[in-house]
MARVEX-858542 format. One record per residue (C-alpha): z, x, y negated; residue in three letters; residue number from 1. Coordinates in pm, 1 decimal. Layout:
<sites>
       pz       px       py rest  nr
        Z        X        Y  ALA NUM
...
</sites>
This chain:
<sites>
       pz       px       py rest  nr
   -437.3   2151.9   7327.8  UNK   1
   -169.9   2051.4   7559.2  UNK   2
   -178.1   1990.3   7924.8  UNK   3
      3.6   1706.4   8117.0  UNK   4
    148.2   1975.7   8376.8  UNK   5
    298.3   2163.7   8088.7  UNK   6
    433.7   1868.6   7884.3  UNK   7
    565.2   1641.9   8171.1  UNK   8
    871.2   1836.4   8283.4  UNK   9
    976.9   1909.5   7911.6  UNK  10
    943.4   1531.4   7839.5  UNK  11
   1098.9   1420.5   8160.9  UNK  12
   1402.2   1658.2   8050.1  UNK  13
   1406.9   1505.0   7692.8  UNK  14
   1431.9   1149.0   7836.0  UNK  15
   1706.8   1255.6   8084.1  UNK  16
   1918.7   1391.9   7801.5  UNK  17
   1872.4   1052.3   7593.4  UNK  18
   1655.8   1212.6   7322.7  UNK  19
   1341.0   1107.2   7164.5  UNK  20
   1006.1   1268.1   7127.1  UNK  21
    833.7   1288.9   6774.4  UNK  22
    487.7   1440.2   6759.0  UNK  23
    404.0   1595.1   6470.7  UNK  24
      9.7   1550.4   6527.4  UNK  25
    -37.2   1952.6   6494.6  UNK  26
   -193.6   1960.5   6846.5  UNK  27
   -544.3   1800.4   6884.2  UNK  28
   -561.1   1588.1   7195.3  UNK  29
   -161.1   1633.6   7259.9  UNK  30
    -67.6   1492.3   7587.9  UNK  31
    276.8   1392.9   7458.5  UNK  32
    213.8   1045.1   7351.8  UNK  33
     47.2    940.8   7704.5  UNK  34
    320.3   1097.3   7870.8  UNK  35
    582.6    939.3   7682.4  UNK  36
    473.4    631.1   7711.5  UNK  37
    404.2    660.2   8081.1  UNK  38
    768.6    752.8   8154.8  UNK  39
    939.3    535.1   7905.0  UNK  40
   1049.1    796.9   7660.3  UNK  41
   1116.7    674.3   7301.1  UNK  42
    857.4    838.4   7100.7  UNK  43
    671.6    831.1   6762.1  UNK  44
    359.1   1017.2   6577.1  UNK  45
    426.2   1142.8   6250.0  UNK  46
    251.6    931.3   5993.2  UNK  47
    218.1   1205.2   5718.5  UNK  48
    232.9   1578.2   5747.2  UNK  49
    367.3   1637.8   5390.0  UNK  50
    290.2   2012.9   5304.7  UNK  51
    -58.6   2010.3   5454.0  UNK  52
   -374.8   1928.0   5271.6  UNK  53
   -515.2   1999.2   4929.1  UNK  54
   -341.6   1719.4   4740.7  UNK  55
     -5.5   1880.4   4731.8  UNK  56
    334.1   1749.5   4827.8  UNK  57
    353.2   1481.8   4536.4  UNK  58
     50.2   1340.7   4666.8  UNK  59
    150.9   1330.4   5034.0  UNK  60
    499.9   1161.1   4926.9  UNK  61
    317.2    896.9   4727.9  UNK  62
    106.7    835.4   5058.5  UNK  63
    425.8    814.4   5253.1  UNK  64
    577.0    548.5   5013.4  UNK  65
    270.0    354.2   5034.3  UNK  66
    267.3    330.3   5399.5  UNK  67
    636.4    273.4   5412.2  UNK  68
    582.4    -46.4   5169.6  UNK  69
    274.7   -174.4   5388.3  UNK  70
    407.4    -89.0   5747.5  UNK  71
    796.0   -126.9   5662.0  UNK  72
    857.6    236.3   5783.0  UNK  73
    669.1    571.5   5762.8  UNK  74
    750.9    907.1   5911.2  UNK  75
    689.1   1236.9   5733.7  UNK  76
    739.9   1596.1   5831.1  UNK  77
    722.2   1929.7   5621.8  UNK  78
    790.9   2296.2   5682.8  UNK  79
   1116.0   2402.6   5593.4  UNK  80
   1033.1   2610.9   5295.9  UNK  81
   1262.6   2647.5   4995.0  UNK  82
   1040.9   2488.8   4732.9  UNK  83
    944.8   2200.8   4992.6  UNK  84
   1301.1   2137.6   5041.5  UNK  85
   1381.8   2122.6   4662.1  UNK  86
   1089.8   1878.5   4597.9  UNK  87
   1189.0   1673.1   4888.8  UNK  88
   1565.8   1653.7   4752.6  UNK  89
   1448.5   1564.9   4412.6  UNK  90
   1206.9   1291.0   4561.6  UNK  91
   1472.5   1142.8   4775.8  UNK  92
   1724.2   1090.2   4469.7  UNK  93
   1450.7    874.6   4305.6  UNK  94
   1402.0    649.1   4613.6  UNK  95
   1669.2    387.0   4566.2  UNK  96
   1504.3    306.5   4212.2  UNK  97
   1170.2    276.4   4383.8  UNK  98
   1322.6      5.2   4645.2  UNK  99
   1285.5    263.1   4937.4  UNK 100
   1546.6    385.6   5161.6  UNK 101
   1522.6    742.1   5340.1  UNK 102
   1665.2    694.0   5703.4  UNK 103
   1674.3    899.0   6014.4  UNK 104
   1358.9    926.1   6230.6  UNK 105
   1536.0    729.2   6501.1  UNK 106
   1566.3    425.0   6286.4  UNK 107
   1197.4    457.0   6183.1  UNK 108
   1123.0    474.8   6537.9  UNK 109
   1294.0    175.5   6633.8  UNK 110
   1149.6    -30.5   6348.6  UNK 111
    801.5     87.6   6439.5  UNK 112
    838.0    -38.8   6792.3  UNK 113
    966.7   -372.5   6681.6  UNK 114
    670.7   -449.2   6466.2  UNK 115
</sites>
């Protein structure tokens, strides 16, 4: 759990520097989203944590693709393991054929705010 007192100065500094806040959803009850909203900091919450769960990376990537088609964008995160990065690179090479585009998280966040 994160506390408002701990997060507020960090997120204020993030805003002061013109950065954005991406909550990966790993902390239950995170104070990040309400604080970011209250101080006007650009933020988003990850839709899919790709390398967690019992279904494996391929299943998580399929879920991410489905969300992207349904919502217009989807944000996924994964740990930077060698095998995960290899699978992600292979997956990214096939996105154009599926009618999908990999974009920076900042672009996905803007798109989510506009919808």
